[in-house]
C-alpha positions in Angstrom: -19.2 41.4 -32.8 -16.1 42.8 -31.1 -13.0 40.3 -30.2 -11.9 40.2 -26.7 -9.8 43.4 -25.6 -9.9 46.9 -26.4 -11.4 48.0 -29.8 -11.4 51.7 -30.9 -14.5 52.6 -32.5 -14.5 55.6 -34.8 -17.3 57.8 -35.7 -17.6 60.2 -38.7 -20.1 62.6 -39.6 -20.2 64.5 -43.4 -22.3 66.9 -44.8 -23.4 67.3 -48.6 -20.4 69.3 -49.7 -17.9 66.8 -48.1 -17.1 68.5 -45.0 -16.6 65.7 -42.1 -15.5 65.5 -39.0 -14.7 62.4 -36.6 -13.9 61.4 -33.1 -13.5 57.8 -31.6 -14.0 55.8 -28.2 -12.7 52.7 -26.9 -15.0 49.2 -26.3 -13.5 46.7 -23.9 -14.7 43.3 -24.1 -13.8 41.2 -21.2 -14.1 37.3 -20.6 -16.2 37.0 -17.4 -17.3 33.2 -18.4 -15.4 30.6 -15.6 -13.9 27.3 -16.9 -16.3 24.4 -16.7 -14.8 22.1 -14.1 -15.3 18.2 -15.0 -14.3 14.8 -13.2 -14.0 16.0 -9.7 -13.1 13.0 -7.7 -15.9 11.3 -5.3 -14.8 11.5 -1.5 -12.3 8.9 -0.7 -11.9 6.6 2.5 -8.7 4.7 3.3 -7.0 3.3 6.3 -3.4 3.4 7.8 -1.1 1.7 10.8 1.2 4.8 10.5 0.0 7.7 12.8 1.4 10.3 10.3 -1.1 9.5 8.0 -1.2 7.9 4.4 -0.1 9.0 0.8 -3.4 9.3 -1.3 -3.2 9.6 -5.1 -6.3 10.4 -7.4 -6.9 11.6 -10.5 -7.3 15.3 -11.2 -10.4 16.6 -12.9 -10.4 18.1 -16.5 -11.7 22.0 -17.2 -12.8 23.7 -20.8 -13.3 27.1 -21.3 -15.2 29.2 -24.0 -12.0 31.4 -24.7 -9.1 29.9 -23.2 -8.3 26.5 -25.1 -6.0 25.0 -21.8 -7.2 26.5 -18.7 -5.2 25.5 -15.6 -6.6 22.7 -13.3 -4.8 21.9 -10.1 -6.1 20.6 -6.5 -4.8 21.2 -3.1 -3.7 19.1 -1.3 -2.2 17.6 -4.7 -2.6 14.1 -5.6 0.0 11.9 -3.7 0.4 14.0 -0.8 0.3 12.5 2.8 -3.0 13.1 4.2 -3.1 13.3 7.8 -5.4 11.1 10.1 -9.0 12.2 9.9 -10.9 14.3 7.0 -9.3 16.6 4.6 -11.1 18.7 2.3 -9.3 19.0 -1.3 -10.2 21.9 -3.5 -10.0 21.6 -7.1 -9.5 25.0 -9.0 -9.6 25.6 -12.8 -8.5 29.0 -14.2 -8.5 30.8 -17.1 -5.8 33.0 -18.3 -8.5 36.2 -17.8 -8.5 35.0 -14.0 -12.1 33.6 -14.1 -12.3 30.7 -11.8 -14.3 27.5 -10.7 -14.0 25.1 -8.2 -15.1 21.7 -6.6 -14.3 19.7 -3.6 -14.1 16.6 -2.1 -12.9 14.9 1.1 -10.2 12.5 1.9 -10.8 10.5 5.2 -7.8 8.5 6.5 -8.8 6.0 9.3 -6.1 4.9 11.8 -6.0 1.0 12.8 -3.7 -0.4 15.3 -0.7 -2.4 13.7 -1.2 -6.0 13.9 1.7 -8.3 15.2 2.0 -12.0 14.4 3.8 -14.7 16.2 4.3 -18.2 15.8 5.1 -21.0 18.2 7.0 -23.9 16.5 6.1 -27.3 17.8 8.0 -30.7 17.6 10.1 -31.4 15.7 11.0 -28.0 14.9 11.0 -26.8 18.2 14.2 -26.5 19.7 16.8 -24.0 21.5 18.2 -22.4 18.2 16.4 -21.0 15.4 18.2 -23.4 13.1 16.5 -27.1 12.0 19.0 -29.6 10.6 17.3 -32.5 8.6 18.5 -35.3 6.2 17.7 -34.5 2.6 14.7 -36.3 1.3 13.3 -36.4 4.6 9.6 -35.3 5.0 9.4 -32.8 7.8 6.0 -32.5 9.6 5.8 -29.0 10.5 3.4 -28.0 13.2 3.1 -24.2 14.4 0.3 -22.1 16.2 0.1 -18.6 14.8 -1.4 -15.6 16.8 -2.2 -12.1 15.5 -2.0 -9.4 18.4 -1.8 -12.2 21.0 -5.1 -14.0 19.8 -4.8 -17.7 18.4 -5.7 -17.5 14.8 -7.4 -20.8 13.5 -8.8 -19.8 10.4 -7.7 -17.7 7.2 -5.1 -17.6 4.8 -2.4 -19.2 6.2 0.8 -20.6 4.3 4.6 -21.8 4.8 7.1 -19.6 2.8 10.4 -21.4 1.6 13.1 -19.0 0.3 16.7 -20.5 -0.5 19.2 -18.7 1.9 21.3 -17.5 -0.9 18.3 -15.9 -2.7 15.8 -17.2 -5.4 12.4 -18.1 -6.1 10.1 -18.1 -2.9 7.8 -21.6 -2.8 4.5 -21.8 -1.0 3.0 -24.5 1.0 -0.9 -24.0 2.2 -1.3 -24.6 6.1 -4.2 -26.5 7.1 -5.9 -26.2 10.7 -6.2 -29.5 12.6 -5.6 -30.7 16.1 -5.2 -27.1 17.5 -2.4 -26.1 15.3 -1.7 -25.6 11.8 0.0 -28.2 9.9 1.8 -28.9 6.7 4.3 -32.1 5.5 7.3 -30.5 4.0 8.9 -32.9 1.7 12.7 -32.0 1.3 13.3 -34.2 -1.6 12.3 -31.7 -4.0 14.5 -29.1 -2.6 17.7 -28.4 -4.3 19.5 -25.9 -1.9 21.0 -26.7 1.2 19.8 -23.8 3.3 16.1 -22.2 3.5 14.4 -19.8 5.3 11.0 -21.2 6.2 8.4 -18.8 7.1 4.9 -18.8 8.5 2.4 -16.4 7.2 -1.2 -15.3 8.5 -2.8 -13.3 5.7 -0.4 -10.5 4.8 1.7 -11.0 8.3 4.8 -13.0 8.3 4.5 -14.5 11.9 8.1 -16.0 12.5 10.6 -17.9 10.6 13.6 -20.5 11.2 16.5 -21.7 8.9 16.1 -25.0 7.3 19.5 -27.0 6.6 19.6 -30.0 4.6 22.5 -32.7 4.7 23.3 -35.7 3.3 23.7 -38.7 5.6 22.8 -38.6 9.4 21.8 -35.2 10.4 22.2 -33.3 13.6 19.1 -33.7 15.6 17.3 -30.3 16.0 15.1 -31.6 18.9 17.3 -32.5 21.8 16.5 -34.2 24.8 17.8 -33.7 28.4 16.9 -36.3 30.9 14.2 -37.5 28.8 12.4 -34.0 28.5 12.1 -32.6 25.3 13.4 -29.0 24.8 10.2 -26.3 24.8 8.8 -24.9 21.8 10.3 -22.2 19.9 8.3 -18.9 19.6 8.8 -16.3 16.8 7.1 -13.0 16.2 6.9 -10.8 13.6 5.4 -7.2 12.7 4.4 -6.1 9.4 6.5 -8.7 7.4 9.5 -8.0 9.7 10.4 -11.1 11.8 12.4 -11.7 14.7 13.1 -14.9 16.7 12.8 -15.3 20.5 13.2 -18.4 22.4 10.9 -18.6 25.3 9.5 -21.7 27.4 5.8 -22.2 26.9 
């Protein structure tokens, strides 16, 4: 068996008295077997709210070859690339040092979904003309809030109240329950150690809005003023993709 590459073969003929003549020729053995590609990913489908597309990662396939112990393997577009909205075909190629190749393909489909926007309407006693609610330390504050996603009232799902110290620290969560046409939770401030908290209402993975809770010892400034016997309207807060802003508008 001749090895890969060029081998010179010498042929000699001799007679009975020892006379001989020789000649030679070359034999070239070429590797024509492509590597074997294994583990090409299955089709991938993802969603995004970014019109530019989404980064998609996947595991590159592997390859073995009869001659080359370490054939090259690569995919285009490569793992981690930003794939546009729609369907993109990914081609994975295995190549040995002789240039023999084998390929495999799969598809990445990116579906665009409209970004979700959440908003919150804080009801009494939080509702007021500012985004800060002041309470006596130790008071239990009945939190009442209406939650909306893309303008539609949300009456079910995973709703919660997040409390984060204004100076930073660990966030604590309180589940909100639906009853009486609103989401409710009793906020016991006696267990709170800081004097200032950011209180946020979330529905699923969306933060709908927030207000600042200030705790004071002794008599607190009332956060729900009345003018001529009329309660100040509720406060509305909105947020998109966990970034919140506060707007005050009459109901």
